[in-house]
C-alpha positions in Angstrom: 0.0 0.0 0.0 2.9 2.4 0.8 4.1 1.8 -2.8 0.9 3.4 -4.3 0.8 6.4 -2.0 3.9 8.1 -3.4 3.5 7.2 -7.1 3.8 9.5 -10.0 2.6 8.8 -13.5 5.5 8.9 -16.0 6.1 7.6 -19.6 9.1 5.5 -20.2 11.4 6.7 -23.1 12.8 3.2 -23.4 12.3 -0.3 -22.0 12.6 -0.3 -18.2 12.8 -3.4 -16.0 11.8 -2.9 -12.3 11.7 -5.1 -9.3 8.8 -4.3 -7.0 7.5 -6.5 -4.1 9.7 -9.3 -5.4 8.2 -9.2 -8.8 9.8 -8.3 -12.1 7.9 -5.5 -14.0 8.7 -4.6 -17.6 7.7 -1.1 -18.7 8.0 -0.8 -22.5 8.9 2.4 -24.4 6.1 5.0 -24.6 4.1 3.1 -21.9 2.8 5.1 -19.0 3.4 3.7 -15.5 3.1 4.8 -11.9 6.6 4.9 -10.5 7.4 5.3 -6.8 9.6 8.2 -5.7 12.5 5.8 -5.0 12.2 4.2 -8.4 12.2 7.6 -10.1 15.3 8.6 -8.1 17.1 5.4 -9.1 16.1 5.9 -12.7 17.3 9.5 -12.7 20.7 8.4 -11.3 21.1 5.7 -14.0 19.6 7.7 -16.9 18.1 11.2 -16.5 16.1 10.8 -19.7 14.6 7.4 -18.9 11.2 8.8 -18.2 9.2 11.9 -19.1 6.1 13.5 -17.8 2.9 12.6 -19.7 2.0 15.2 -22.3 -0.5 13.8 -24.8 -1.4 10.5 -23.2 -4.8 11.8 -21.8 -5.7 13.1 -25.2 -4.9 9.7 -26.8 -7.4 8.1 -24.5 -10.1 10.3 -26.0 -9.0 9.3 -29.5 -9.4 5.6 -28.6 -13.0 6.3 -27.8 -13.5 7.6 -31.4 -13.9 4.3 -33.3 -17.5 5.3 -34.0 -16.1 7.0 -37.1 -14.4 3.7 -38.0 -17.8 2.1 -37.8 -19.0 4.4 -40.7 -15.8 3.3 -42.5 -16.9 -0.3 -42.2 -20.2 0.6 -44.0 -18.0 2.0 -46.8 -16.2 -1.3 -46.9 -19.6 -3.1 -47.4 -20.2 -0.8 -50.4 -16.9 -2.1 -51.7 -18.0 -5.6 -51.0 -21.2 -5.0 -53.0 -19.1 -3.8 -55.9 -16.9 -6.8 -55.5 -19.9 -9.2 -55.6 -20.9 -7.7 -58.9 -17.4 -8.4 -60.3 -17.6 -11.9 -58.9 -20.9 -12.5 -60.7 -19.2 -11.4 -64.0 -16.4 -13.9 -63.4 -18.8 -16.7 -62.8 -20.6 -15.9 -66.0 -17.3 -16.1 -67.9 -16.7 -19.6 -66.6 
């Protein structure tokens, strides 16, 4: 519980491997993660550029909710399928 109290959300600039509570945790590049103060201190000593503060991560969460527009794109793909069926009918007539 004490590990969660002093955590700060940061984004890894490269792959980071942590050991917390006896477990190995892998944080991939561009992945946001809640680091403890002692973890951030250790990372800064090893590599000052290992993590950065989140900038656009909250905005990208909003963009993830936008697949409604992709749903309309799927209706466009059905239009293409309809056109493809017509072509398929022509091919079956040729056989």
